[in-house]
RODOGU-251408 format. One line per field, with one value per residue (C-alpha): residue number from 1; chain; x, y, z. Coordinates in pm, 1 decimal. Layout:
RODOGU-251408
k	c(NUM,...);
c	c(A,...);
x	c(X,...);
y	c(Y,...);
z	c(Z,...);
END
This chain:
RODOGU-251408
k	c(1,2,3,4,5,6,7,8,9,10,11,12,13,14,15,16,17,18,19,20,21,22,23,24,25,26,27,28,29,30,31,32,33,34,35,36,37,38,39,40,41,42,43,44,45,46,47,48,49,50,51,52,53,54,55,56,57,58,59,60,61,62,63,64,65,66,67,68,69,70,71,72,73,74,75,76,77,78,79,80,81,82,83,84,85,86,87,88,89,90,91,92,93,94,95,96,97,98,99,100,101,102,103,104,105,106,107,108,109,110,111,112,113,114,115,116,117,118,119,120,121,122,123,124,125,126,127,128,129,130,131,132,133,134,135,136,137,138,139,140,141,142,143,144,145,146,147,148,149,150,151,152,153,154,155,156,157,158,159,160,161,162,163,164,165,166,167,168,169,170,171,172,173,174,175,176,177,178,179,180,181,182,183,184,185,186,187,188,189,190,191,192,193,194,195,196,197,198,199,200,201,202,203,204,205,206,207,208,209,210,211,212,213,214,215,216,217,218,219,220,221,222,223,224,225,226,227,228,229,230,231,232,233,234,235,236,237,238,239,240,241,242,243,244,245,246,247,248,249,250,251);
c	c(A,A,A,A,A,A,A,A,A,A,A,A,A,A,A,A,A,A,A,A,A,A,A,A,A,A,A,A,A,A,A,A,A,A,A,A,A,A,A,A,A,A,A,A,A,A,A,A,A,A,A,A,A,A,A,A,A,A,A,A,A,A,A,A,A,A,A,A,A,A,A,A,A,A,A,A,A,A,A,A,A,A,A,A,A,A,A,A,A,A,A,A,A,A,A,A,A,A,A,A,A,A,A,A,A,A,A,A,A,A,A,A,A,A,A,A,A,A,A,A,A,A,A,A,A,A,A,A,A,A,A,A,A,A,A,A,A,A,A,A,A,A,A,A,A,A,A,A,A,A,A,A,A,A,A,A,A,A,A,A,A,A,A,A,A,A,A,A,A,A,A,A,A,A,A,A,A,A,A,A,A,A,A,A,A,A,A,A,A,A,A,A,A,A,A,A,A,A,A,A,A,A,A,A,A,A,A,A,A,A,A,A,A,A,A,A,A,A,A,A,A,A,A,A,A,A,A,A,A,A,A,A,A,A,A,A,A,A,A,A,A,A,A,A,A,A,A,A,A,A,A);
x	c(-6515.7,-6417.5,-6051.4,-5970.2,-5681.9,-5547.6,-5451.8,-5226.6,-5172.9,-5295.5,-5396.9,-5093.6,-4832.3,-5002.6,-4905.7,-4743.9,-4988.1,-4897.1,-5259.5,-5291.1,-5134.1,-5443.2,-5672.7,-5472.7,-5494.7,-5867.8,-5941.5,-5731.0,-5908.4,-6260.8,-6223.6,-6152.7,-6472.5,-6334.8,-6474.1,-6240.9,-6294.4,-6033.2,-5990.6,-5822.9,-5637.7,-5484.9,-5528.7,-5416.5,-5765.8,-5920.5,-5728.4,-5986.6,-5948.9,-5631.5,-5800.7,-5987.9,-5694.0,-5561.5,-5305.8,-5137.0,-5028.2,-4850.9,-4720.3,-4480.8,-4458.8,-4209.1,-3995.1,-4222.0,-4523.3,-4316.7,-4247.6,-4617.2,-4712.4,-4443.2,-4632.1,-4929.8,-4705.1,-4540.7,-4881.6,-4980.3,-4642.9,-4746.8,-5056.1,-4865.7,-4585.2,-4847.0,-4999.0,-4654.6,-4568.8,-4897.3,-4801.4,-5018.6,-4846.6,-4717.5,-4628.8,-4452.9,-4322.2,-4079.9,-4150.4,-4392.6,-4117.2,-3887.3,-4153.7,-4211.3,-3837.2,-3643.9,-3515.5,-3468.8,-3170.2,-3255.9,-3017.2,-2990.5,-2840.8,-3149.4,-3263.3,-3629.9,-3779.4,-3997.2,-4256.0,-4004.2,-4200.2,-3903.4,-3551.3,-3402.0,-3265.9,-3277.2,-3034.8,-3136.9,-2880.7,-2654.7,-2736.2,-3096.1,-3155.4,-3453.7,-3533.6,-3627.7,-3543.0,-3471.8,-3408.0,-3334.6,-3542.2,-3479.6,-3853.5,-4002.3,-3740.2,-3725.2,-3892.2,-3927.0,-4048.9,-3932.4,-3676.6,-3692.1,-3501.3,-3220.3,-3190.5,-3013.3,-3147.4,-2948.2,-3114.5,-2816.2,-2793.9,-3165.6,-3312.0,-3407.7,-3654.0,-3374.0,-3036.6,-3010.2,-2965.7,-3030.8,-3062.9,-2910.8,-3108.6,-3052.2,-2695.3,-2446.8,-2288.7,-1964.8,-1753.9,-1780.1,-2055.0,-2423.8,-2642.2,-2961.1,-3305.2,-3559.7,-3640.5,-3840.3,-3856.3,-4159.6,-4467.0,-4287.4,-4199.5,-4053.1,-3913.1,-3846.7,-3972.7,-4255.8,-4463.7,-4690.7,-4488.8,-4788.6,-4897.5,-4569.0,-4530.1,-4876.3,-4729.9,-4617.3,-4975.7,-5078.1,-4802.9,-4930.0,-5290.9,-5201.4,-5008.2,-5312.7,-5537.9,-5293.2,-5316.6,-5693.7,-5667.2,-5892.2,-5890.4,-6056.8,-6423.3,-6389.8,-6030.4,-6108.0,-6353.4,-6071.4,-5822.9,-5872.3,-5892.1,-5584.3,-5387.5,-5436.4,-5337.3,-5035.9,-4917.0,-4933.4,-4734.5,-4476.2,-4437.1,-4394.6,-4127.4,-3942.0,-3951.5,-3827.0,-3563.3,-3439.4,-3394.2,-3409.6,-3385.9,-3283.7,-3303.5);
y	c(-494.3,-179.7,-106.6,249.8,425.0,746.9,978.5,1233.0,1591.5,1564.5,1931.4,2073.9,1872.5,1883.3,1516.9,1543.8,1281.2,1037.1,1013.9,746.3,510.6,542.2,466.4,153.5,31.0,99.4,-81.4,-387.8,-423.1,-358.6,-595.3,-865.0,-782.8,-560.0,-202.7,89.5,421.2,687.1,930.8,1256.1,1464.0,1807.3,1962.2,1836.5,1855.8,1633.4,1312.3,1039.5,782.1,593.1,270.5,268.1,328.3,24.8,181.8,522.2,692.5,1025.4,1146.8,1406.8,1772.3,2057.3,2187.9,2492.8,2269.5,2053.7,2355.8,2446.9,2091.0,2040.4,2202.8,1975.1,1669.2,1780.5,1812.0,1463.5,1302.6,1119.8,941.4,861.3,698.9,506.8,375.1,269.4,93.0,-99.4,-251.8,-41.7,-28.2,306.4,406.0,743.7,889.3,1176.0,1480.5,1274.8,1023.6,1307.6,1465.1,1136.1,1099.5,1238.2,1560.0,1755.7,1980.1,2248.1,2400.6,2705.3,2482.5,2506.9,2174.9,2109.4,1815.9,1545.0,1310.7,1042.4,757.3,654.3,640.8,843.0,1192.2,1402.5,1658.3,1887.3,2011.4,1881.3,1798.8,1716.8,1379.7,1334.5,1020.0,654.5,468.0,92.7,-117.1,-478.4,-569.4,-885.2,-907.0,-801.4,-848.4,-561.0,-241.5,60.4,417.0,774.0,972.0,1351.8,1493.1,1708.9,1547.9,1265.8,1031.0,859.3,534.7,406.5,28.9,-23.0,-232.4,-63.4,-111.6,-231.6,-180.0,83.2,-51.8,280.6,615.5,756.1,646.7,749.1,875.2,1032.5,791.0,621.8,471.3,94.1,84.5,31.0,251.3,167.9,325.6,403.9,232.1,-87.0,-264.0,-440.8,-247.1,83.3,170.0,502.8,587.3,861.5,639.7,813.6,675.0,629.7,342.6,110.5,148.3,6.9,-241.7,-368.5,-659.4,-397.6,-275.7,-630.5,-657.4,-340.6,-457.2,-800.0,-636.7,-423.5,-729.7,-921.1,-655.9,-710.9,-1087.0,-1062.4,-1190.4,-1083.0,-1184.1,-1289.8,-1283.8,-1521.4,-1273.8,-1039.6,-1300.6,-1256.2,-876.9,-843.1,-1094.0,-880.2,-558.3,-720.3,-853.9,-505.6,-371.8,-645.7,-552.5,-186.3,-279.1,-482.6,-192.8,65.0,-164.2,-257.7,100.3,349.7,717.5,1030.6,1401.0);
z	c(-10831.3,-11018.8,-11080.7,-10973.5,-11150.4,-11000.9,-11288.0,-11122.3,-11246.5,-11609.2,-11628.0,-11449.2,-11635.6,-11973.7,-12018.9,-12365.7,-12488.8,-12211.9,-12098.8,-12368.6,-12115.0,-11894.4,-12188.0,-12270.4,-11911.0,-11906.4,-12231.8,-12153.3,-11820.8,-11945.0,-12241.0,-11982.8,-11799.6,-11523.4,-11526.9,-11457.9,-11286.0,-11363.7,-11075.6,-11185.3,-10927.3,-10993.2,-10647.9,-10305.9,-10157.7,-10427.1,-10346.9,-10275.8,-10003.1,-10084.3,-9974.2,-10304.4,-10540.0,-10730.1,-10967.5,-11000.8,-11322.8,-11365.7,-11699.1,-11830.1,-11917.0,-11956.8,-11670.6,-11635.5,-11572.4,-11340.2,-11119.4,-11113.3,-11019.1,-10755.2,-10460.1,-10528.3,-10535.6,-10212.1,-10044.6,-10165.6,-10088.6,-9772.3,-9914.9,-10235.4,-10035.2,-9837.8,-10160.8,-10283.5,-9956.2,-9969.8,-10305.0,-10535.2,-10877.1,-11004.1,-11360.3,-11369.1,-11696.2,-11758.7,-11542.3,-11334.3,-11257.8,-11152.8,-10929.9,-10748.8,-10684.4,-10389.9,-10545.7,-10870.1,-10934.2,-11188.9,-11442.8,-11215.1,-10945.7,-10725.0,-10576.8,-10504.2,-10318.0,-10468.2,-10319.8,-10223.6,-10380.1,-10596.2,-10444.1,-10730.1,-10790.1,-11108.2,-11248.2,-11533.3,-11784.3,-12056.0,-12414.8,-12498.5,-12667.1,-12898.4,-13093.1,-13087.8,-12770.3,-12758.7,-12447.4,-12368.4,-12064.0,-11858.8,-11789.1,-12123.7,-12395.5,-12644.9,-12523.2,-12752.9,-12727.0,-12770.1,-12572.0,-12537.5,-12241.7,-12116.4,-11774.6,-11594.5,-11328.5,-11055.4,-10946.3,-10749.4,-10739.5,-10792.7,-11073.5,-11398.9,-11680.6,-11905.4,-12069.6,-12342.0,-12694.2,-12869.4,-12695.0,-12377.6,-12073.5,-11712.4,-11737.0,-11975.1,-12221.0,-12117.7,-12395.5,-12398.3,-12133.2,-12209.3,-11992.7,-11806.1,-11824.4,-11558.7,-11232.9,-11186.8,-10855.6,-10716.3,-10824.5,-10885.5,-11245.8,-11351.5,-11695.1,-11948.7,-12229.6,-12411.9,-12690.8,-12494.8,-12354.7,-12309.3,-12674.1,-12797.4,-12513.2,-12412.1,-12214.2,-11964.3,-11926.1,-11838.7,-11577.5,-11407.1,-11417.8,-11280.5,-10996.3,-10915.1,-10910.9,-10692.7,-10419.7,-10410.3,-10446.7,-10752.6,-11109.3,-11434.3,-11461.4,-11826.2,-11951.8,-12238.9,-12393.3,-12496.5,-12614.6,-12990.2,-12980.5,-12760.8,-12967.1,-13278.9,-13100.1,-12938.0,-13272.0,-13423.6,-13129.8,-13178.4,-13544.0,-13448.6,-13194.3,-13452.9,-13699.8,-13448.6,-13300.2,-13647.5,-13768.8,-13479.7,-13567.2,-13380.0,-13459.6);
END
């Protein structure tokens, strides 16, 4: 078996360095003996058969790139929703998360449609927040990254990645109330946590990979082979999380 990762819109969105998430997924799989094929899609007519896709990643970019990419996302909306409904894990970051939501309201007041993979809506506007981002996650513990946005996301009553410890998160701050960040239900994860998020929180990469394997009913050919290497990397990530969480900074 080869794990196939759909890397959506890297050229159109520009990615802001978020393509590092794909490299982390690839390495953590291949070190365990499972080869990875990364399938890059920037045009609606280049989407491969969805039957062969095991995991979907889409990263971030500026609003200008988001508007350029939106028609492509709209054209691919139906197969992307089909992948999501079949249990294929998604990781969507920043602008990619917004594009895979239901709608985006721009600062001009214009509202444009998204792919409808995530049951969320986005509103641009308000003060931009830039700086370290720290969450408390019920599934992962401390999660850290970087926040850089001037937008708000409404996820309704759905589950999130975690509760904000430092930073803003999905909504404007309310005195005495800790906000929430992102969306995480089943195999669908969307967030505005940059970093890339999987570099700082490699346990999350393993969750996504395990979800992808579960859909296929497969396991790693040689998980033990990577144990020592991954343990060292994961310990470095833990130390980085502790440092950021202990003294987070913002601009």
